[in-house]
C-alpha positions in Angstrom: -11.1 -7.1 18.4 -8.7 -9.9 17.9 -6.2 -8.4 20.9 -9.2 -8.9 22.9 -10.0 -12.4 22.4 -6.4 -13.0 22.4 -6.2 -11.4 25.9 -9.6 -12.9 27.0 -8.8 -16.4 25.9 -5.6 -16.9 25.4 -3.6 -17.0 22.4 -2.8 -20.5 22.3 -6.7 -21.2 22.2 -7.4 -19.5 18.9 -6.7 -22.3 16.3 -7.3 -20.3 13.3 -8.2 -17.3 12.1 -10.4 -17.2 8.6 -11.0 -13.7 6.9 -12.6 -12.9 3.7 -11.6 -10.7 0.9 -12.6 -7.7 3.1 -9.9 -8.8 5.7 -6.4 -8.6 3.9 -4.0 -6.2 4.0 -0.5 -5.5 4.8 -0.7 -4.4 8.4 -3.4 -7.2 9.0 -1.7 -10.4 7.5 1.7 -8.8 9.3 0.3 -8.8 12.5 -1.4 -12.4 12.3 2.2 -13.5 11.4 3.8 -11.6 13.9 1.8 -13.0 16.7 2.2 -16.6 15.3 -1.8 -16.9 14.5 -2.6 -19.6 11.7 -4.6 -17.9 9.3 -6.6 -18.6 6.1 -7.4 -15.4 4.0 -10.0 -15.5 0.6 -8.2 -13.2 -1.9 -10.0 -11.5 -4.5 -9.1 -12.8 -8.5 -7.2 -9.4 -9.2 -4.9 -9.7 -6.1 -1.3 -9.8 -6.8 1.1 -12.6 -5.6 5.0 -12.1 -6.0 6.5 -15.1 -6.4 10.2 -15.7 -5.3 11.6 -16.2 -9.1 10.4 -12.3 -9.5 6.9 -12.9 -11.2 4.0 -11.0 -10.0 0.8 -12.7 -10.9 -3.0 -12.1 -10.0 -4.9 -15.0 -8.5 -7.1 -15.5 -11.7 -3.8 -15.5 -14.0 -2.9 -18.7 -12.5 -3.4 -22.0 -14.3 -6.2 -24.3 -13.0 -7.4 -27.6 -13.7 -11.0 -28.2 -12.4 -11.2 -28.9 -8.7 -6.9 -29.1 -8.4 -5.8 -26.7 -6.0 -2.6 -24.9 -6.6 0.2 -24.4 -4.0 2.7 -22.1 -3.7 5.3 -22.8 -1.3 6.9 -19.3 -0.6 5.9 -16.2 -2.1 4.6 -13.0 -0.8 1.0 -11.7 -0.2 0.9 -8.2 0.4 4.6 -8.0 1.5 4.0 -11.0 4.0 5.9 -14.5 2.8 3.2 -16.9 3.2 2.4 -20.4 1.4 -0.5 -19.9 -1.1 -3.1 -22.3 -2.0 -5.1 -21.1 -4.7 -8.4 -23.0 -5.9 -11.2 -21.5 -8.1 -14.4 -21.3 -6.6 -17.7 -22.4 -8.4 -20.1 -19.6 -8.7 -23.4 -19.8 -7.0 -26.0 -18.5 -8.9 -29.2 -17.1 -7.3 -32.6 -17.1 -8.5 
């Protein structure tokens, strides 16, 4: 679907692709990176991040301070080199 949007609109008119946890995966993120599209993906808490120092951590294992995001300048997510910002979201309690 994104290929079709790119063909119809032109890749330069797509400013940012935003995806929720269901839209992660090596093939998908590689496609986005290879086509030069900017993207933001929400990762589930159990998702693995491979740091360049060799550490492999789950998103929820990173140390957080309330309302302070963590920036990992260079790491691998699903085998794709990216910059990652991690910030816990407050859970919304539904009635």
